[in-house]
C-alpha positions in Angstrom: 118.7 155.8 105.2 117.4 152.3 104.5 118.2 149.6 107.0 120.5 146.8 106.0 119.2 143.4 106.8 121.0 141.5 109.6 123.1 138.7 108.4 124.4 136.0 110.7 127.8 134.5 110.5 128.3 131.2 108.6 128.5 129.4 111.9 125.2 130.8 113.1 123.5 129.9 109.8 124.9 126.4 110.1 123.5 126.0 113.6 120.1 127.4 112.5 120.0 124.9 109.6 121.0 122.0 111.9 118.3 123.0 114.4 115.7 123.3 111.6 116.7 119.8 110.4 116.3 118.3 113.8 112.8 119.9 114.1 111.8 118.5 110.7 113.0 115.0 111.5 111.2 115.1 114.9 108.1 116.1 113.1 108.4 113.3 110.5 108.7 110.8 113.4 105.8 112.2 115.3 103.5 112.2 112.2 104.6 108.8 110.9 101.1 107.3 111.3 99.7 110.0 109.1 102.5 110.3 106.6 103.1 106.6 105.8 99.6 105.9 104.5 99.8 109.0 102.3 103.2 108.0 101.1 101.9 104.6 100.0 98.9 106.1 98.4 101.1 108.6 96.5 103.3 105.8 95.4 100.4 103.8 94.0 98.9 106.9 92.4 102.2 107.8 90.6 102.4 104.3 89.3 98.9 104.6 87.8 99.2 108.1 86.4 100.7 106.9 83.1 97.6 104.8 82.6 95.3 107.7 83.2 97.3 109.9 80.8 97.3 107.2 78.2 93.5 106.8 78.5 93.0 110.6 78.1 95.3 110.5 75.1 92.9 108.1 73.5 90.1 110.7 73.7 88.5 109.0 76.7 86.7 111.6 78.9 88.6 112.7 81.9 86.1 111.5 84.4 86.0 108.0 82.8 89.8 107.8 82.5 90.1 108.7 86.2 87.4 106.1 87.1 89.2 103.3 85.2 92.5 104.2 86.8 90.9 104.2 90.2 89.5 100.7 89.6 93.0 99.5 88.5 94.5 101.1 91.6 91.9 99.5 93.8 92.7 96.2 92.3 96.4 96.7 93.1 95.6 97.6 96.7 93.4 94.6 97.0 96.1 92.2 95.6 98.7 93.7 98.0 96.4 93.4 101.0 95.6 89.7 100.1 99.1 88.6 99.3 100.8 90.5 102.2 98.2 89.3 104.7 98.7 85.7 103.7 102.5 86.2 103.8 102.4 87.6 107.3 100.2 84.7 108.5 102.5 82.1 106.9 105.6 83.7 108.3 104.1 83.9 111.8 103.2 80.2 111.5 106.6 78.8 110.3 109.0 81.2 112.0 109.0 79.5 115.4 109.6 76.0 113.9 112.6 77.2 111.9 114.4 79.2 114.7 115.9 76.2 116.6 117.2 74.4 113.4 118.8 77.7 112.2 120.5 78.2 115.6 121.7 74.6 115.4 123.3 75.3 112.0 124.9 78.4 113.5 126.3 76.4 116.3 127.7 73.7 114.0 129.3 76.4 111.9 130.9 77.8 115.1 132.3 74.4 116.0 133.8 73.9 112.6 135.3 77.4 112.7 137.3 76.5 115.8 139.3 74.0 113.8 140.7 77.0 111.7 141.8 78.9 114.8 138.8 81.2 115.3 137.4 81.8 118.8 134.0 80.3 119.2 132.9 82.9 121.8 133.7 85.8 119.5 132.0 84.3 116.5 128.9 83.3 118.5 128.5 86.9 119.6 128.3 87.9 115.9 126.6 85.0 114.1 123.6 84.3 116.4 122.6 88.0 116.7 122.9 88.2 112.9 120.4 85.4 112.5 118.1 87.2 115.0 118.5 90.5 113.2 117.8 89.1 109.8 114.6 87.4 111.1 113.5 90.6 112.9 114.1 92.7 109.8 112.0 90.4 107.6 109.3 89.9 110.2 109.0 93.6 111.1 108.8 94.5 107.4 105.9 92.2 106.7 104.1 93.2 109.9 104.5 96.9 109.0 103.3 96.5 105.5 100.4 94.4 106.8 99.5 97.0 109.4 99.4 99.8 106.9 97.6 97.9 104.1 95.1 96.6 106.6 93.8 100.2 106.6 93.3 99.8 102.9 90.2 102.0 102.7 92.2 105.1 103.8 95.0 104.3 101.3 92.5 103.8 98.5 90.6 107.0 99.4 93.9 109.0 99.3 94.7 107.4 95.9 91.3 108.5 94.6 91.9 112.1 95.6 95.5 112.2 94.4 94.4 110.9 91.0 91.6 113.4 90.7 94.0 116.2 91.6 96.7 114.9 89.2 94.3 114.9 86.2 94.0 118.7 86.3 97.2 119.7 88.1 99.0 120.5 84.9 96.3 123.1 83.9 96.6 124.7 87.3 100.3 125.1 87.0 100.0 126.6 83.5 97.5 129.1 84.8 99.6 129.9 87.9 103.0 130.3 86.3 102.4 130.6 82.5 103.0 127.9 79.9 106.6 129.0 79.2 107.8 129.8 82.7 111.3 128.4 83.4 110.2 127.2 86.8 107.3 125.3 85.1 109.6 123.7 82.6 111.9 122.5 85.3 109.0 121.3 87.4 107.6 119.3 84.4 111.0 117.8 83.7 111.5 116.8 87.3 108.0 115.4 87.5 108.5 113.2 84.4 111.9 111.9 85.7 110.4 111.1 89.2 107.4 109.4 87.6 109.5 107.4 85.2 111.8 106.3 88.0 109.0 105.1 90.3 107.1 103.4 87.5 110.2 101.5 86.2 111.4 100.6 89.7 107.9 99.3 90.6 107.7 97.3 87.4 111.1 95.8 87.8 110.4 95.0 91.5 107.2 93.3 90.6 108.9 91.3 87.9 111.6 90.4 90.4 109.1 89.2 92.9 107.2 87.2 90.3 110.3 85.5 89.0 111.5 84.7 92.6 108.1 83.4 93.7 107.9 81.1 90.7 111.5 79.9 91.0 111.3 79.0 94.7 107.9 77.3 94.0 109.6 75.2 91.4 112.4 74.4 93.8 109.8 73.2 96.4 110.3 75.9 99.1 107.4 76.5 101.4 105.4 79.7 101.1 106.6 80.8 97.7 104.4 84.0 97.6 106.0 85.1 100.9 109.5 85.1 99.2 108.0 86.8 96.2 106.6 89.6 98.3 109.9 90.0 100.1 111.8 90.1 96.8 109.4 92.7 95.5 109.7 94.9 98.6 113.4 94.6 99.2 114.2 95.2 95.5 113.6 98.9 96.2 116.8 98.8 98.3 119.9 98.3 96.0 122.5 95.7 96.9 121.5 95.3 100.5 117.9 94.6 99.7 118.7 91.5 97.6 120.7 90.1 100.5 117.9 90.7 103.0 115.5 88.9 100.6 117.8 86.0 99.7 119.5 84.9 102.9 116.3 83.8 104.8 115.0 81.8 101.9 118.4 80.1 101.3 118.8 79.3 105.0 115.2 77.9 105.3 115.8 75.7 102.3 118.7 74.1 104.1 116.5 72.9 107.0 113.3 72.1 105.1 112.9 68.3 105.5 112.1 67.5 101.8 114.8 69.8 100.4 118.5 69.2 100.1 121.7 71.0 99.4 121.1 70.9 95.7 117.8 72.8 96.1 119.4 75.4 98.3 122.1 76.0 95.8 119.5 76.3 93.0 117.5 78.8 95.1 120.6 80.8 95.8 121.5 80.7 92.1 118.0 81.9 91.1 118.3 84.9 93.4 121.7 85.7 92.1 120.7 85.4 88.5 117.5 87.5 88.8 119.2 90.3 90.7 122.2 90.4 88.3 120.0 90.5 85.3 117.5 93.1 86.6 120.1 95.1 88.6 122.8 95.3 85.9 120.9 95.1 82.6 117.2 95.7 82.8 117.0 98.7 85.2 120.0 100.6 83.7 118.6 100.1 80.2 115.3 101.7 81.0 116.5 104.2 83.7 119.9 105.2 82.5 123.1 105.0 84.4 122.8 108.5 85.8 119.8 107.5 88.0 122.1 105.6 90.3 123.1 106.4 93.9 126.4 106.0 95.6 126.6 102.8 97.7 127.5 104.9 100.8 124.4 107.1 100.1 122.2 104.1 99.8 123.5 102.7 103.2 123.1 106.1 105.0 119.6 106.7 103.6 118.7 103.1 104.6 119.8 103.8 108.2 118.3 107.3 108.4 114.9 106.5 107.0 114.8 103.2 108.9 115.4 105.2 112.1 112.8 107.8 111.2 110.0 105.5 110.0 111.0 102.0 110.8 110.7 99.2 108.1 108.5 101.4 105.9 111.2 104.0 105.9 113.8 101.4 104.9 111.7 100.3 102.0 111.1 103.8 100.8 114.6 105.1 101.7 116.1 104.8 98.2 113.0 106.1 96.3 112.8 109.1 98.6 116.5 109.8 98.2 116.3 109.4 94.5 113.4 111.9 94.4 115.6 114.4 96.3 118.5 113.7 93.9 116.3 114.3 90.8 114.9 117.5 92.3 118.4 118.8 93.0 119.6 117.9 89.5 117.0 120.3 88.1 118.4 123.3 90.1 121.5 125.4 89.4 122.4 126.1 93.1 122.3 122.6 94.4 123.2 120.5 91.4 126.6 119.8 93.0 124.7 118.0 95.8 123.1 115.7 93.3 126.5 114.9 91.7 127.8 114.0 95.2 124.8 111.7 95.8 125.4 109.8 92.5 127.5 106.7 91.9 131.2 107.0 91.0 130.6 105.2 87.6 128.3 108.1 86.5 131.2 110.5 86.8 133.9 108.3 85.3 131.7 107.5 82.3 131.4 111.1 81.3 
């Protein structure tokens, strides 16, 4: 008589799943120094894969196409290292000189608020820590990016191996699963969707950073490439990211000696216009409305990945969550989870 497999109760299965989740999260935290460079390398490689495919489509030999793509990827890494390194140095130089004037503005705002019946002590316990939190978020993000990209050789080496593997990975899958396997079709569809999302998001983020950098330079704000880098990095975080990028620049424009209120308003208007245009028109046009996430999911993923991997986790929180959502959309068992992760507008528009 064949033995029947033992099946635990739903409560037991839930506890096992929760324990497994805790173990995985602990492993991600412990291996952060190893995973983060690989994550950045994978991101850069995915952005450059369309170029490699396009070159191979033009009858360029595979080895030459990979070499050209590697040179382009190396140029991107070099530019990132140069710009972020300069941004970190500039931020470290100007941050101490701006802290006291910012706190003075906060104190003046607190004094004015007492005229409207607010308690100064209560507001002070909120406003001043908020200034410190905003500065620490921006500073820690730049320092984390600089620390990772300072090891640019490792990142570039990983990019080279990923691109070489990607050039022949499709043939491996066809040989392993067969050209018409349902699993292979789903994997191809998921891969294309993830690649399109990352490429479009990286392109729109780069355009956002470029426009912001040029705009604040025209308005006379110091260290324009610093604000361009921050706009590029935080654009990967919907809604909250634009606030993190805009608030420090606007506040510093208020206390820069050669700038006035008009310049600060112009800078704030530039941030608002760029984020409205790219966030509501450009990205939805290229990505489609269905590639959105619920605002609550964005916030939870921001907190979770920030707790797991720090500032780098915050920057990659939404792309990582979007990859999970796309993967779940291409399954029958867990498609309902992808629907729950999506924005409400995606459901109401159907």
